[in-house]
N, C-alpha and C positions, 0 to 999 in steps of 0.2 A: 330518754334524755329531753330535758326542757328546751324550749326555743332559745332561751338566754344562754344555756350551756352550749348549744350548737353554734350560736353566733360567736361566742367567745372562742370556741375551738377553731372555727373557720378563720377568724381574724388573727388568732395567735399563730396558726400554721402559716397563713399568708405573710404575716410580719416576719416570722423567723426564716421563711424561705427567701424573702427579699434581703434580710440582713446577712444571711449566709451566702448570698450571691454578692455581686459587687456593690450593691447599695449600702451595705453595712460599713463600707470603707469611706463613704462620702464624707469628706472633712467638714462640710457645711452642716450636714445632719448631725454628725458627732459633736460639733461645737454647740449647735443649737440645743440639742438634747442635754448635753452636759451642763450648759449654763442654766437651762430651765430647772433641772433637777437640783442643781447646786443652790440656786436662788430660793426655790421652794423649801428646801430643807433648812437653809439658814433662816428664812423668815419664820419657820415653825420651831426654830431652836432645836432642831434634830441633828444628830451626828451626820446623817447622810440620807439618801433617798430611801434605802431599806428601813432605816429607823423611823422615818416619817411614815412610811407606808404601814409599818407594823403598829405604830402607836396611835394612828388616826382613829379617833372615836367615830361613831356613826355620823355625827354632824360634820366632822372634818372630812370624812370620806365622801359624803354627799356634796359638800362644798367644793372639794377638789375636782370631783367629776363635773360639776356645773362650771367651774372655772375653766377646765379643759375644753368643755363644749363651747363656752363663750369665746375663749381665745382662738379656738380652732375656726369657728365661724368667721371671726374677724380676720384671721390670717387668710382664710379661703377667699374672702371678698377682696383682699389685697393681692391675691395670686401667689401668696407665700406658701407653697406646698411643702417646703422643708419644715416650717414650724408646725403645719398641720400634721405632718408625719411624726415629728418629735412628740407632740401632744398625744397622738394616738398611742405611741409606744408607752408613754407614762401612764395613760389611762388603762391600757392592757395590763401593765404591771400592777397597778393599784387594784384593779378588778380581780386579778389573779390571787390576791390574798384570800378571797372568799371562794375560790374554786379549788376543789380537792380531788379532781379526777387524776388518778395516779399516772395515767399515760400522758398527761399534759405537763407534769412536773419538770421533766428535762427541758422542755421549751420555755417554761416560766423561769427556770434557773438560768438558762442561757440568756434570756432577755434581761433579767436582773443583773447578770454579770456584765452584759453589754452596757447597760445604763451606768453601772458602777465604774466601768472603765472610762466612759465618756465624762462622767462627773469628776473623776480623779484628774483627768487631763485638763478639764476646765478649771479646776481648783489650782493646778500648777501653772496654768496658762500655756500648756503645751497641747499638742495634738498627737497622741500616740496612735499609730496605725496598727490594727490587729496583725499579729504575726511579725511585725517589725522588731528588730532588736537594736 
């Protein structure tokens, strides 16, 4: 397994472990993540985050990763760890489109579902909590 694959695997597992624990229900994280995904997809004239992720050509893919890195560094300097976390989740989701390890697909799908749920809530102006009815 390549070093990049191992890094991706480690980060995805850590991210999903945190989201499946209580951190996934954090309303500030959900709102920040949803608003970022919504804004990016609208600016790209995509239907949603998944559409943007799938349609991104190599230049757009690289540009998004650079944007996430720059925004994350800025947010980190400001002490905004929620935005850093949201950007990492979007970055993992984007990178996942090029990862094809079969055992990682359930985690990738769960992450994309989480992002879709956060984005739908942001679009409606509501904050749906997982498991709430």
